[in-house]
N, C-alpha and C positions, 0 to 999 in steps of 0.2 A: 406750603406744605413741606418743601424741601428742608426747612430748618426745624421742623417739628418731628417728633416721633410718630410714626404712622401705625395705627392700630387697625387691623382687620377684625371686625366684630360680626359674628354670625349668630343670629338669634331670631327665632320665628315669632316670639311674642312681641307684638307691636309696642305695647306699653313699656316692657322691660328694655327693648331695643332702643326706643327713642329716649327714655329717661337715662339709660346708661351712656348713650352717645353724648347727650348734653353734659352729663357729669364729667366724662372723660375730656370733652372739649374745654370745659371750664378749667380743668387742670392742665391745659396746654397741649393735649394730644390732638393730632389730626386723625379723624376716624372715618373709615369706610364701613358702613353697616349694611349687612345683607340678610334677607329673611330665610334663606335656605342654603343647603350645602352646595348645590350646583352653581348658583350665582356667587357663592362665597369662593369656590374654586376658581371661577373665571376672574373674580376681582383680585384674588391672590396672584394669579398669573399676569394680570394686567398691571398691577400696582406694586408688587413686591414689597409688602409692608415690613415694618421692623419687628412686629409681633402679631400673632394671631390669637384671638380670643374666641373660642368655639363652644357653643352649647352642644351638649351631647345629643339631645333629641330635637333635631331639625329635619324638615322634610326634604325629599329629593335625594340627598346624599347625607347620611347621618354624620354627626360630629366626629365620631371615631373613625369612620371611613375617610372623611375629609382630612383629618389629621394624618392618616396613613398616606394619603395622596400628596399632601404637602411635604411630609417627611421624605417621600421618594424623590422630591425635587429640590429640597432645601433644608438647611439646618436652622432656619428662622425659629425663634422661641415660640412655643405653643402652650397656652393655658386653656384647660378644659373647664367648662361650667357644668355642674351636675346638680340636680334637684335633691339628691339624697347622698349623704356622706357615706352610707354603708352600701351604696349601689355598686354592683359589679361593673357598671359602666365606668366608674372611676379607674379601676384596675385596667379595664380594656383600653381606656384612653391613654393611660401611661404606657401600656405595652405597645400601643400604636405609635408611640414616639413623643407624646406630650411631656412637657417639662414640669408642669405643676397643674393643680386644679383648685377651683374655688367652688364652695357649695352654695347653692341658691336656697333661700334669698340671701343676698350678700349686702353688706354695707359698702357704699361707694368708696369711702376712705380706705377700707380694707382691700378692696379690689385694686385701687390705685397703688397701694403699698406693695401688693403682690406683683403687679406689673413692673413697678420700678425695681423691685428686688430681682426679678428675672432679668431685666435689662442690664442691671449692674453686673450680674455674674456673667452674662453673655459678653459684655464689654471686657470683663476680666479675661475670659477664655479666648477672646479674639486678639489679645495682646495689649490690653490696657493694664492698669494697676491690678495686680493679683494680691491675694491674701499673703500674709507673711510666710505661712507654711508653704504655699505654692512657689513663692519667690525664692525661698531657700532651696527648694528642689531644683529650680531653674539654674542655680549657680553651678550645678553639677553637669550641665549640658545634656548628654545622653545617658540615661539610666538603663541598666540591663537587668532583667529578671528572667533567667532561663532563656527561652526563645523570644521573649518580649523586650522590645526596645522602645524607650520613651524619650523623645527629643523635647525637653521642656522649654527650649528656646524657640525652636521652629514649630512647636505644637503639633508634632507628628508622631504617630505610633506605628510600629511595625511588629508583626508576629511572624517568626520564621522567615524574615526578609520581605514579607509582603505587607503593603500598607493596610492599615486598619482605619476605617472611617468611623469616627466618633462624633456625636453631637457635642456642642460646647458643654452641656451639663455632664455628659459622660466623661468628657475630658477633665473637667474640674474634679469629678469624683475620683478619677484615676490619679490625678495629681495629689489629692489628699492622701490616698493610700500610699503612693510612691514616696511621699515626703517622710513617711514613718513606716517603712516596711517591717512587718513582724509585730507591729503595735496594733492592739485592738482599738478600733474607733467605734464608739457607740452610735446608734442611730440618731440620738438627739444631737450628738456632736457633729455628725455629718449634715443633719438638717441645718444646724447653725452655720457651718463653714461653707457648704456647697449651695444650699438653698437660701442662705442669708435670712433664716428665720430668727427673729428676736423673741419668738414666742413658741410655745409648744405646737408641733405640727403632726400631721399624719405620717407615721413611719412607713406606711405602704409606699409612699413616694420613694423612699430610700430602697426598700426591698425590691421594687420593680426595676429601678435603675441598676442596682447591683446585678440582678438577673440579666438585664440587657447587656451590661458590661461583660459579664461572664461569657455570654454567647459570642462575643467578639474577640476577647483576649484569652479565652480558655476557661472551662468550667472550674478547674481546680486552682486557678491563679488567685482568686479571692476566696478566703476561707470564712465560713460562718463559725463564730464562737457563741454557742447557745447561751442565751441569757445576758450577753454582753454586747455583741455587735459583729463587726467584720474586720479582717486584716488581710493585707497583701502578703502572699507567701514570699519570703525573702530569698 
């Protein structure tokens, strides 16, 4: 298991849990599958997986609450599973700290692609190969925007001299903004660059992460340009 990517999968439906576990294992993942939130939290603490795949509606401790508990302890990537694309649970999961979500029923190949996309960008944010845009920003060392300092080499952020804790997804989002301050980035472009979507995605993912980023670096630091997207105030 040490040489494999370890997935924690929390799903209460026995058929979905077993079928998805087999599909992931066939693709080379090591999977710990749990039927409820409490056992999922225990498994997370015991095994420290590389990524968590959480169904929203699980007994004991629901997926959103489990995501929040995981995020309190770790920046490990989290993907939520939701039965309805328009469900408020999607937004709640993202606000709780999830990095992405997949709507059920899902195709196994699509799920694997999403997992690999999340893992790629977490590797990027942890110091692996980053996108050209982020790499060009790193050449500048420490970038300063008002009271905000971004160390693009050390992957550290400070606001008014105090460290700011960002998840890897939030860090990649900030790196994209800081690589082109004052330039409007559309939601679709951010989905492509930060979430590695080679296809159209749900822009709520972008909106919620921008909201979370604003809470940490300042509400007025990232501006909304209605009808176009967002930009970092230069």
